[in-house]
N, CA, C and O atoms as CSV, one atom per row, in Angstrom:
chain,resi,resn,atom,element,x,y,z
A,1,GLN,N,N,9.929,11.746,14.880
A,1,GLN,CA,C,8.471,10.469,15.191
A,1,GLN,C,C,8.046,10.071,13.553
A,1,GLN,O,O,8.265,10.741,12.545
A,2,VAL,N,N,7.425,8.864,13.659
A,2,VAL,CA,C,7.328,8.394,12.268
A,2,VAL,C,C,5.574,8.494,11.698
A,2,VAL,O,O,4.543,8.747,12.321
A,3,GLN,N,N,5.737,8.286,10.774
A,3,GLN,CA,C,4.854,8.730,10.388
A,3,GLN,C,C,4.885,8.425,9.369
A,3,GLN,O,O,5.959,8.429,8.768
A,4,LEU,N,N,3.238,7.877,8.513
A,4,LEU,CA,C,3.393,7.164,6.765
A,4,LEU,C,C,2.235,7.806,6.200
A,4,LEU,O,O,1.154,7.505,6.707
A,5,VAL,N,N,2.248,8.760,5.102
A,5,VAL,CA,C,0.928,9.597,4.874
A,5,VAL,C,C,0.890,9.362,3.358
A,5,VAL,O,O,1.419,10.070,2.501
A,6,GLU,N,N,0.065,8.077,3.149
A,6,GLU,CA,C,-0.507,8.019,2.003
A,6,GLU,C,C,-0.905,8.844,0.683
A,6,GLU,O,O,-1.082,9.963,1.165
A,7,SER,N,N,-1.181,8.975,-0.864
A,7,SER,CA,C,-1.932,10.033,-1.156
A,7,SER,C,C,-1.679,9.054,-2.635
A,7,SER,O,O,-0.732,8.276,-2.748
A,8,GLY,N,N,-3.043,9.349,-4.026
A,8,GLY,CA,C,-3.184,8.868,-4.630
A,8,GLY,C,C,-4.303,8.130,-5.132
A,8,GLY,O,O,-4.405,7.606,-6.241
A,9,GLY,N,N,-5.023,8.145,-4.315
A,9,GLY,CA,C,-6.581,7.638,-3.778
A,9,GLY,C,C,-7.120,8.655,-4.388
A,9,GLY,O,O,-6.597,9.769,-4.377
A,10,GLY,N,N,-8.780,8.247,-5.290
A,10,GLY,CA,C,-9.629,8.707,-5.991
A,10,GLY,C,C,-10.518,7.694,-6.905
A,10,GLY,O,O,-10.153,6.520,-6.841
A,11,LEU,N,N,-11.504,7.943,-7.651
A,11,LEU,CA,C,-12.850,7.843,-8.072
A,11,LEU,C,C,-12.070,7.975,-9.684
A,11,LEU,O,O,-11.608,8.892,-10.363
A,12,VAL,N,N,-12.286,6.066,-9.858
A,12,VAL,CA,C,-11.619,5.612,-11.354
A,12,VAL,C,C,-12.678,4.765,-12.128
A,12,VAL,O,O,-13.393,3.943,-11.555
A,13,GLN,N,N,-12.725,4.996,-13.334
A,13,GLN,CA,C,-13.899,3.669,-14.199
A,13,GLN,C,C,-13.116,2.034,-13.969
A,13,GLN,O,O,-11.900,2.059,-13.778
A,14,ALA,N,N,-13.568,1.151,-13.983
A,14,ALA,CA,C,-13.161,0.082,-14.361
A,14,ALA,C,C,-12.352,0.235,-15.373
A,14,ALA,O,O,-12.438,1.225,-16.100
A,15,GLY,N,N,-11.401,-0.782,-15.573
A,15,GLY,CA,C,-10.615,-0.842,-16.560
A,15,GLY,C,C,-9.418,0.140,-16.266
A,15,GLY,O,O,-8.449,-0.049,-17.001
A,16,GLY,N,N,-9.298,1.099,-15.389
A,16,GLY,CA,C,-8.516,2.291,-15.457
A,16,GLY,C,C,-7.493,1.801,-14.498
A,16,GLY,O,O,-7.435,0.634,-14.112
A,17,SER,N,N,-6.427,3.063,-14.014
A,17,SER,CA,C,-5.484,2.471,-12.960
A,17,SER,C,C,-5.142,4.180,-12.175
A,17,SER,O,O,-5.252,5.358,-12.513
A,18,LEU,N,N,-4.748,3.508,-11.138
A,18,LEU,CA,C,-4.811,4.581,-9.933
A,18,LEU,C,C,-2.946,4.408,-9.368
A,18,LEU,O,O,-2.855,3.396,-8.673
A,19,ARG,N,N,-1.986,4.915,-9.475
A,19,ARG,CA,C,-0.931,5.058,-7.944
A,19,ARG,C,C,-0.996,5.495,-6.815
A,19,ARG,O,O,-1.359,6.644,-6.562
A,20,LEU,N,N,-0.473,4.194,-5.516
A,20,LEU,CA,C,-1.268,4.813,-4.699
A,20,LEU,C,C,0.815,5.263,-3.895
A,20,LEU,O,O,1.814,4.659,-4.285
A,21,SER,N,N,0.828,6.077,-3.122
A,21,SER,CA,C,2.082,6.638,-2.668
A,21,SER,C,C,2.145,6.294,-1.473
A,21,SER,O,O,1.222,5.495,-1.312
A,22,CYS,N,N,2.858,6.469,-0.252
A,22,CYS,CA,C,3.359,6.600,0.528
A,22,CYS,C,C,4.433,6.686,1.749
A,22,CYS,O,O,5.144,5.786,2.197
A,23,VAL,N,N,4.352,7.769,2.065
A,23,VAL,CA,C,6.069,8.688,2.431
A,23,VAL,C,C,6.025,8.465,3.634
A,23,VAL,O,O,5.181,8.853,4.442
A,24,VAL,N,N,7.042,7.757,3.821
A,24,VAL,CA,C,7.273,7.374,5.563
A,24,VAL,C,C,8.889,8.031,6.537
A,24,VAL,O,O,10.030,7.571,6.544
A,25,SER,N,N,8.144,9.562,7.436
A,25,SER,CA,C,9.032,9.889,7.936
A,25,SER,C,C,9.773,9.515,9.298
A,25,SER,O,O,9.254,8.532,9.828
A,26,GLY,N,N,10.804,10.023,9.969
A,26,GLY,CA,C,11.362,8.932,10.873
A,26,GLY,C,C,12.682,8.210,10.907
A,26,GLY,O,O,13.255,7.862,11.939
A,27,GLY,N,N,13.151,8.001,9.549
A,27,GLY,CA,C,14.394,7.228,9.166
A,27,GLY,C,C,14.077,5.692,9.050
A,27,GLY,O,O,14.995,4.892,8.871
A,28,ILE,N,N,12.673,5.259,9.161
A,28,ILE,CA,C,13.207,3.971,9.713
A,28,ILE,C,C,12.706,3.166,8.269
A,28,ILE,O,O,12.475,1.959,8.188
A,29,PHE,N,N,12.601,4.226,7.100
A,29,PHE,CA,C,12.396,3.570,5.908
A,29,PHE,C,C,13.431,2.429,5.046
A,29,PHE,O,O,13.053,1.814,4.049
A,30,ALA,N,N,13.819,2.394,5.222
A,30,ALA,CA,C,15.391,1.814,4.966
A,30,ALA,C,C,14.806,-0.160,5.487
A,30,ALA,O,O,14.226,-1.132,5.005
A,31,VAL,N,N,15.327,0.189,6.449
A,31,VAL,CA,C,14.966,-0.778,7.285
A,31,VAL,C,C,13.348,-1.875,7.707
A,31,VAL,O,O,13.191,-3.030,8.102
A,32,SER,N,N,12.543,-0.887,7.398
A,32,SER,CA,C,11.054,-1.871,6.936
A,32,SER,C,C,11.291,-2.617,6.509
A,32,SER,O,O,12.389,-2.703,5.959
A,33,ASP,N,N,10.635,-3.347,6.506
A,33,ASP,CA,C,9.299,-4.460,5.452
A,33,ASP,C,C,7.957,-3.302,5.528
A,33,ASP,O,O,7.414,-2.774,6.498
A,34,MET,N,N,7.703,-3.179,4.002
A,34,MET,CA,C,6.881,-2.002,3.248
A,34,MET,C,C,5.125,-2.875,3.366
A,34,MET,O,O,5.233,-4.072,3.630
A,35,GLY,N,N,4.208,-2.557,3.260
A,35,GLY,CA,C,2.735,-3.243,2.632
A,35,GLY,C,C,2.040,-2.464,2.841
A,35,GLY,O,O,2.049,-1.592,3.710
A,36,TRP,N,N,0.964,-2.822,1.620
A,36,TRP,CA,C,-0.578,-2.462,1.315
A,36,TRP,C,C,-1.410,-3.147,1.854
A,36,TRP,O,O,-1.275,-4.363,1.717
A,37,TYR,N,N,-2.468,-2.681,2.589
A,37,TYR,CA,C,-4.074,-2.890,2.744
A,37,TYR,C,C,-5.253,-2.633,2.257
A,37,TYR,O,O,-5.590,-1.508,1.887
A,38,ARG,N,N,-5.798,-3.393,2.225
A,38,ARG,CA,C,-7.082,-2.436,2.040
A,38,ARG,C,C,-8.505,-3.325,3.168
A,38,ARG,O,O,-8.698,-4.498,3.488
A,39,GLN,N,N,-9.317,-1.850,3.499
A,39,GLN,CA,C,-10.016,-2.773,4.007
A,39,GLN,C,C,-11.218,-1.965,3.173
A,39,GLN,O,O,-11.132,-0.745,3.042
A,40,ALA,N,N,-12.436,-2.771,2.571
A,40,ALA,CA,C,-13.381,-2.572,2.265
A,40,ALA,C,C,-14.887,-2.126,3.503
A,40,ALA,O,O,-14.726,-1.905,4.704
A,41,PRO,N,N,-16.062,-2.102,2.865
A,41,PRO,CA,C,-17.139,-1.367,3.676
A,41,PRO,C,C,-17.459,-3.095,4.233
A,41,PRO,O,O,-17.558,-3.986,3.389
A,42,GLY,N,N,-17.616,-3.433,5.941
A,42,GLY,CA,C,-18.210,-4.224,6.175
A,42,GLY,C,C,-17.059,-5.388,6.226
A,42,GLY,O,O,-17.314,-6.564,6.486
A,43,LYS,N,N,-16.189,-5.048,6.033
A,43,LYS,CA,C,-15.136,-6.251,5.872
A,43,LYS,C,C,-13.976,-5.972,6.304
A,43,LYS,O,O,-13.389,-4.898,6.166
A,44,GLN,N,N,-13.512,-7.154,6.971
A,44,GLN,CA,C,-11.684,-7.303,7.479
A,44,GLN,C,C,-10.406,-6.228,6.663
A,44,GLN,O,O,-10.298,-6.058,5.449
A,45,ARG,N,N,-9.611,-5.663,7.663
A,45,ARG,CA,C,-9.149,-5.637,6.420
A,45,ARG,C,C,-7.886,-6.532,6.314
A,45,ARG,O,O,-7.431,-7.166,7.265
A,46,GLU,N,N,-7.293,-6.518,4.887
A,46,GLU,CA,C,-6.730,-7.841,3.973
A,46,GLU,C,C,-5.436,-7.741,3.327
A,46,GLU,O,O,-5.180,-6.651,2.816
A,47,VAL,N,N,-5.059,-8.142,3.292
A,47,VAL,CA,C,-3.340,-7.659,2.324
A,47,VAL,C,C,-3.519,-7.488,1.204
A,47,VAL,O,O,-4.407,-8.232,0.788
A,48,VAL,N,N,-3.018,-6.718,0.310
A,48,VAL,CA,C,-2.876,-6.136,-0.824
A,48,VAL,C,C,-1.473,-6.756,-1.643
A,48,VAL,O,O,-1.431,-7.468,-2.646
A,49,ALA,N,N,-0.423,-6.232,-0.860
A,49,ALA,CA,C,0.867,-6.642,-1.650
A,49,ALA,C,C,1.703,-6.101,-0.190
A,49,ALA,O,O,1.441,-5.331,0.734
A,50,LEU,N,N,2.941,-7.058,-0.614
A,50,LEU,CA,C,4.380,-6.476,0.551
A,50,LEU,C,C,5.535,-6.801,-0.091
A,50,LEU,O,O,5.739,-7.643,-0.966
A,51,ILE,N,N,6.087,-6.220,0.316
A,51,ILE,CA,C,7.896,-6.097,-0.338
A,51,ILE,C,C,9.083,-5.565,0.932
A,51,ILE,O,O,9.013,-4.725,1.829
A,52,THR,N,N,9.818,-6.217,0.624
A,52,THR,CA,C,11.062,-6.086,2.345
A,52,THR,C,C,11.637,-5.462,2.147
A,52,THR,O,O,11.646,-5.067,0.981
A,53,SER,N,N,12.324,-5.031,2.856
A,53,SER,CA,C,13.477,-3.649,2.899
A,53,SER,C,C,14.662,-4.358,1.932
A,53,SER,O,O,15.580,-3.667,1.491
A,54,GLY,N,N,14.583,-5.477,1.708
A,54,GLY,CA,C,15.311,-6.099,0.920
A,54,GLY,C,C,15.279,-6.414,-0.948
A,54,GLY,O,O,16.164,-6.830,-1.696
A,55,GLY,N,N,13.614,-5.931,-1.260
A,55,GLY,CA,C,13.086,-5.772,-1.952
A,55,GLY,C,C,11.982,-6.819,-3.003
A,55,GLY,O,O,11.332,-6.568,-4.018
A,56,SER,N,N,12.184,-8.139,-2.124
A,56,SER,CA,C,11.305,-9.139,-2.305
A,56,SER,C,C,9.837,-8.537,-2.448
A,56,SER,O,O,9.441,-7.475,-1.968
A,57,THR,N,N,8.984,-9.619,-3.356
A,57,THR,CA,C,7.746,-8.986,-3.015
A,57,THR,C,C,6.775,-10.137,-3.054
A,57,THR,O,O,7.118,-11.317,-3.133
A,58,ASN,N,N,5.653,-9.741,-2.998
A,58,ASN,CA,C,4.504,-11.066,-2.138
A,58,ASN,C,C,3.420,-10.377,-2.329
A,58,ASN,O,O,3.253,-9.302,-1.753
A,59,TYR,N,N,2.132,-11.119,-3.531
A,59,TYR,CA,C,0.892,-10.392,-3.545
A,59,TYR,C,C,-0.350,-10.946,-3.154
A,59,TYR,O,O,-0.147,-11.972,-2.505
A,60,ALA,N,N,-1.297,-10.744,-3.256
A,60,ALA,CA,C,-2.821,-11.422,-3.196
A,60,ALA,C,C,-3.507,-12.134,-4.095
A,60,ALA,O,O,-4.065,-11.502,-4.991
A,61,ASP,N,N,-3.613,-13.469,-4.068
A,61,ASP,CA,C,-4.066,-13.596,-5.380
A,61,ASP,C,C,-5.061,-12.741,-6.170
A,61,ASP,O,O,-5.325,-12.455,-7.338
A,62,SER,N,N,-5.369,-12.549,-5.245
A,62,SER,CA,C,-7.026,-11.238,-6.204
A,62,SER,C,C,-6.167,-9.670,-6.894
A,62,SER,O,O,-6.613,-8.671,-7.459
A,63,VAL,N,N,-4.915,-10.061,-6.538
A,63,VAL,CA,C,-4.418,-7.975,-7.366
A,63,VAL,C,C,-3.586,-9.140,-7.780
A,63,VAL,O,O,-2.953,-8.420,-8.552
A,64,LYS,N,N,-2.763,-10.861,-8.028
A,64,LYS,CA,C,-1.953,-10.800,-8.960
A,64,LYS,C,C,-1.744,-10.287,-10.341
A,64,LYS,O,O,-2.752,-9.786,-10.839
A,65,GLY,N,N,-0.602,-10.295,-11.123
A,65,GLY,CA,C,-0.797,-9.473,-12.477
A,65,GLY,C,C,-1.145,-8.225,-13.052
A,65,GLY,O,O,-1.036,-7.797,-14.201
A,66,ARG,N,N,-1.754,-7.551,-11.608
A,66,ARG,CA,C,-2.785,-6.259,-12.314
A,66,ARG,C,C,-1.984,-4.896,-11.094
A,66,ARG,O,O,-1.825,-3.681,-11.211
A,67,PHE,N,N,-1.659,-5.870,-10.021
A,67,PHE,CA,C,-1.074,-4.597,-8.953
A,67,PHE,C,C,0.374,-4.851,-9.398
A,67,PHE,O,O,0.864,-5.881,-9.861
A,68,THR,N,N,1.062,-3.402,-9.089
A,68,THR,CA,C,2.806,-3.807,-8.160
A,68,THR,C,C,3.520,-2.901,-7.599
A,68,THR,O,O,3.807,-1.778,-8.013
A,69,ILE,N,N,3.807,-3.433,-6.619
A,69,ILE,CA,C,4.459,-2.722,-5.272
A,69,ILE,C,C,5.752,-2.765,-5.404
A,69,ILE,O,O,6.440,-3.774,-5.556
A,70,SER,N,N,6.301,-1.006,-5.314
A,70,SER,CA,C,8.194,-0.862,-4.949
A,70,SER,C,C,8.329,0.347,-4.401
A,70,SER,O,O,7.439,1.196,-4.360
A,71,ARG,N,N,9.465,0.461,-3.956
A,71,ARG,CA,C,9.752,1.455,-3.070
A,71,ARG,C,C,11.157,1.756,-3.602
A,71,ARG,O,O,12.180,1.179,-3.970
A,72,ASP,N,N,10.595,3.086,-3.425
A,72,ASP,CA,C,12.460,4.282,-3.637
A,72,ASP,C,C,12.559,4.525,-2.385
A,72,ASP,O,O,11.640,4.920,-1.667
A,73,SER,N,N,14.080,4.223,-1.939
A,73,SER,CA,C,14.645,4.837,-0.761
A,73,SER,C,C,15.172,6.236,-0.544
A,73,SER,O,O,15.144,7.144,0.288
A,74,ALA,N,N,15.810,5.846,-2.072
A,74,ALA,CA,C,15.662,7.893,-2.239
A,74,ALA,C,C,14.797,8.687,-1.666
A,74,ALA,O,O,15.309,9.452,-0.849
A,75,LYS,N,N,13.665,8.777,-1.804
A,75,LYS,CA,C,12.561,9.450,-1.444
A,75,LYS,C,C,11.470,8.748,0.248
A,75,LYS,O,O,10.481,9.077,0.902
A,76,ASN,N,N,12.590,7.588,0.223
A,76,ASN,CA,C,11.287,7.019,1.729
A,76,ASN,C,C,10.293,6.700,1.239
A,76,ASN,O,O,9.493,6.817,2.167
A,77,THR,N,N,9.357,6.114,-0.238
A,77,THR,CA,C,8.154,6.227,-0.356
A,77,THR,C,C,8.043,5.215,-1.022
A,77,THR,O,O,8.827,4.826,-1.888
A,78,LEU,N,N,6.916,4.637,-0.616
A,78,LEU,CA,C,6.282,3.197,-0.962
A,78,LEU,C,C,5.259,3.497,-2.398
A,78,LEU,O,O,4.780,4.627,-2.483
A,79,TYR,N,N,4.947,2.506,-3.476
A,79,TYR,CA,C,3.957,2.581,-4.312
A,79,TYR,C,C,3.286,1.697,-4.082
A,79,TYR,O,O,3.416,0.923,-3.134
A,80,LEU,N,N,2.406,1.673,-4.973
A,80,LEU,CA,C,1.272,0.706,-5.297
A,80,LEU,C,C,0.974,1.077,-7.053
A,80,LEU,O,O,0.583,2.193,-7.395
A,81,GLN,N,N,1.219,0.005,-8.006
A,81,GLN,CA,C,0.349,0.827,-9.063
A,81,GLN,C,C,-0.717,0.216,-9.469
A,81,GLN,O,O,-0.224,-0.552,-10.296
A,82,MET,N,N,-1.280,0.113,-9.471
A,82,MET,CA,C,-2.829,-0.786,-9.674
A,82,MET,C,C,-3.127,-0.431,-11.172
A,82,MET,O,O,-2.869,0.709,-11.559
A,83,ASN,N,N,-3.645,-1.332,-12.009
A,83,ASN,CA,C,-4.167,-1.856,-13.235
A,83,ASN,C,C,-5.007,-1.852,-13.330
A,83,ASN,O,O,-5.614,-1.514,-12.313
A,84,ARG,N,N,-5.765,-2.157,-14.419
A,84,ARG,CA,C,-7.375,-2.473,-14.432
A,84,ARG,C,C,-7.694,-3.295,-13.598
A,84,ARG,O,O,-7.686,-4.486,-13.289
A,85,LEU,N,N,-8.076,-1.972,-13.233
A,85,LEU,CA,C,-8.778,-1.987,-11.180
A,85,LEU,C,C,-10.470,-2.696,-11.633
A,85,LEU,O,O,-10.960,-2.641,-12.762
A,86,LYS,N,N,-10.849,-3.070,-10.911
A,86,LYS,CA,C,-12.218,-3.414,-10.763
A,86,LYS,C,C,-12.855,-3.100,-9.806
A,86,LYS,O,O,-12.319,-2.840,-8.729
A,87,PRO,N,N,-14.535,-3.046,-10.067
A,87,PRO,CA,C,-15.223,-2.621,-9.161
A,87,PRO,C,C,-14.850,-2.887,-7.905
A,87,PRO,O,O,-14.645,-1.982,-7.096
A,88,GLU,N,N,-14.679,-4.646,-7.505
A,88,GLU,CA,C,-14.068,-4.716,-6.175
A,88,GLU,C,C,-12.847,-4.689,-5.635
A,88,GLU,O,O,-12.571,-5.537,-4.787
A,89,ASP,N,N,-12.155,-3.984,-5.915
A,89,ASP,CA,C,-10.726,-3.350,-5.217
A,89,ASP,C,C,-11.193,-2.071,-4.475
A,89,ASP,O,O,-10.574,-1.394,-3.654
A,90,THR,N,N,-12.613,-1.892,-5.038
A,90,THR,CA,C,-12.671,-0.490,-3.926
A,90,THR,C,C,-12.507,-0.492,-2.252
A,90,THR,O,O,-12.891,-1.249,-1.361
A,91,ALA,N,N,-12.086,0.188,-2.277
A,91,ALA,CA,C,-11.709,0.110,-0.577
A,91,ALA,C,C,-10.800,1.501,-0.031
A,91,ALA,O,O,-10.433,2.354,-0.840
A,92,VAL,N,N,-10.483,1.604,1.514
A,92,VAL,CA,C,-9.892,2.071,2.191
A,92,VAL,C,C,-8.448,1.944,1.914
A,92,VAL,O,O,-8.062,1.568,3.020
A,93,TYR,N,N,-7.601,1.995,1.320
A,93,TYR,CA,C,-6.260,1.512,0.687
A,93,TYR,C,C,-5.085,2.090,1.664
A,93,TYR,O,O,-4.764,3.257,1.438
A,94,TYR,N,N,-4.266,1.275,2.941
A,94,TYR,CA,C,-3.492,1.708,3.833
A,94,TYR,C,C,-2.029,1.014,3.782
A,94,TYR,O,O,-1.624,-0.067,3.353
A,95,CYS,N,N,-1.422,2.126,4.415
A,95,CYS,CA,C,0.195,1.115,4.215
A,95,CYS,C,C,0.809,1.308,5.533
A,95,CYS,O,O,0.857,2.138,6.441
A,96,LYS,N,N,1.285,0.077,5.191
A,96,LYS,CA,C,1.901,-0.318,6.553
A,96,LYS,C,C,3.516,-0.572,6.623
A,96,LYS,O,O,3.940,-0.900,5.515
A,97,ALA,N,N,4.523,-0.507,7.624
A,97,ALA,CA,C,5.855,-0.632,7.979
A,97,ALA,C,C,6.027,-0.981,9.503
A,97,ALA,O,O,5.879,-0.472,10.614
A,98,ASP,N,N,6.541,-2.480,8.726
A,98,ASP,CA,C,6.863,-3.222,10.430
A,98,ASP,C,C,8.982,-3.150,10.055
A,98,ASP,O,O,9.665,-3.724,9.206
A,99,TYR,N,N,9.363,-2.109,11.240
A,99,TYR,CA,C,9.934,-1.731,12.034
A,99,TYR,C,C,10.838,-2.578,12.267
A,99,TYR,O,O,10.368,-3.404,13.051
A,100,ARG,N,N,12.149,-2.880,11.943
A,100,ARG,CA,C,12.833,-4.442,12.391
A,100,ARG,C,C,14.299,-3.397,13.597
A,100,ARG,O,O,15.391,-2.831,13.561
A,101,ALA,N,N,13.323,-3.740,14.352
A,101,ALA,CA,C,14.354,-2.672,15.598
A,101,ALA,C,C,14.847,-4.006,16.996
A,101,ALA,O,O,14.602,-5.205,16.870
A,102,TRP,N,N,15.202,-3.693,17.614
A,102,TRP,CA,C,14.961,-4.940,19.161
A,102,TRP,C,C,13.900,-5.897,18.751
A,102,TRP,O,O,14.209,-7.048,18.443
A,103,VAL,N,N,12.476,-5.424,18.727
A,103,VAL,CA,C,11.501,-6.117,18.022
A,103,VAL,C,C,10.648,-5.108,16.946
A,103,VAL,O,O,10.943,-3.950,16.650
A,104,ILE,N,N,9.413,-5.976,16.419
A,104,ILE,CA,C,9.058,-5.099,15.578
A,104,ILE,C,C,8.351,-3.854,15.732
A,104,ILE,O,O,7.647,-3.599,16.709
A,105,ARG,N,N,8.438,-3.506,15.292
A,105,ARG,CA,C,7.335,-2.112,15.759
A,105,ARG,C,C,6.525,-1.513,14.818
A,105,ARG,O,O,7.046,-0.511,14.329
A,106,THR,N,N,5.618,-1.735,14.470
A,106,THR,CA,C,4.380,-1.792,13.328
A,106,THR,C,C,3.456,-0.121,13.472
A,106,THR,O,O,2.608,0.171,14.316
A,107,TYR,N,N,3.878,0.564,12.574
A,107,TYR,CA,C,3.297,1.868,11.742
A,107,TYR,C,C,2.682,2.038,10.347
A,107,TYR,O,O,3.186,1.939,9.228
A,108,TRP,N,N,1.490,2.314,10.740
A,108,TRP,CA,C,-0.002,2.419,9.792
A,108,TRP,C,C,-0.086,3.890,9.322
A,108,TRP,O,O,0.599,4.680,9.971
A,109,GLY,N,N,-0.876,4.424,8.213
A,109,GLY,CA,C,-0.737,5.933,7.174
A,109,GLY,C,C,-2.249,5.695,7.802
A,109,GLY,O,O,-2.662,4.837,8.583
A,110,GLN,N,N,-2.774,6.578,7.279
A,110,GLN,CA,C,-4.187,6.975,7.800
A,110,GLN,C,C,-5.138,6.047,6.502
A,110,GLN,O,O,-6.182,5.419,6.678
A,111,GLY,N,N,-4.571,6.181,5.556
A,111,GLY,CA,C,-5.586,5.145,4.599
A,111,GLY,C,C,-5.737,6.279,3.399
A,111,GLY,O,O,-5.027,7.280,3.503
A,112,THR,N,N,-6.341,6.203,2.629
A,112,THR,CA,C,-6.817,6.308,1.048
A,112,THR,C,C,-7.423,6.116,0.255
A,112,THR,O,O,-6.889,5.314,-0.511
A,113,GLN,N,N,-8.918,6.616,-0.232
A,113,GLN,CA,C,-10.094,5.881,-0.713
A,113,GLN,C,C,-9.366,5.865,-1.955
A,113,GLN,O,O,-8.673,6.730,-2.491
A,114,VAL,N,N,-9.760,4.365,-2.391
A,114,VAL,CA,C,-9.961,3.932,-3.541
A,114,VAL,C,C,-11.839,3.126,-4.539
A,114,VAL,O,O,-12.363,2.017,-4.647
A,115,THR,N,N,-12.073,4.214,-4.892
A,115,THR,CA,C,-13.538,3.964,-5.650
A,115,THR,C,C,-13.213,3.284,-7.312
A,115,THR,O,O,-12.474,3.759,-8.175
A,116,VAL,N,N,-13.831,2.355,-7.355
A,116,VAL,CA,C,-14.160,2.197,-8.727
A,116,VAL,C,C,-15.372,1.616,-9.063
A,116,VAL,O,O,-16.019,0.760,-8.459
A,117,SER,N,N,-15.645,2.322,-10.339
A,117,SER,CA,C,-16.927,2.462,-10.567
A,117,SER,C,C,-16.858,1.522,-11.433
A,117,SER,O,O,-15.770,1.270,-11.951
A,118,SER,N,N,-18.092,0.752,-11.797
A,118,SER,CA,C,-18.561,-0.142,-13.338
A,118,SER,C,C,-19.072,0.493,-14.652
A,118,SER,O,O,-19.352,-0.222,-15.614
């Protein structure tokens, strides 16, 4: 059974840092493109950062230079290092796996809350 479990969220002051983790079970991690998304109250879910199974990365303009996405296949874990956090980064952060089988199957985690105080 595929599960994505995020952790690492919390309350931090503006300018601070957090590292989010997403542990993926079910044997799909190595062949999945992964991503972090976020959803603030009253807003649509948006992409934050993406990383392919081969390690290529892409970032939303709003987080470039501040956030770093990475993956550790030995631990089946996706990370998001968030530095110089801003109040506008406050949201629930979700990890997503696009598992490339015969068709692409998408899995989501339950989300972790990040709150940045000014």
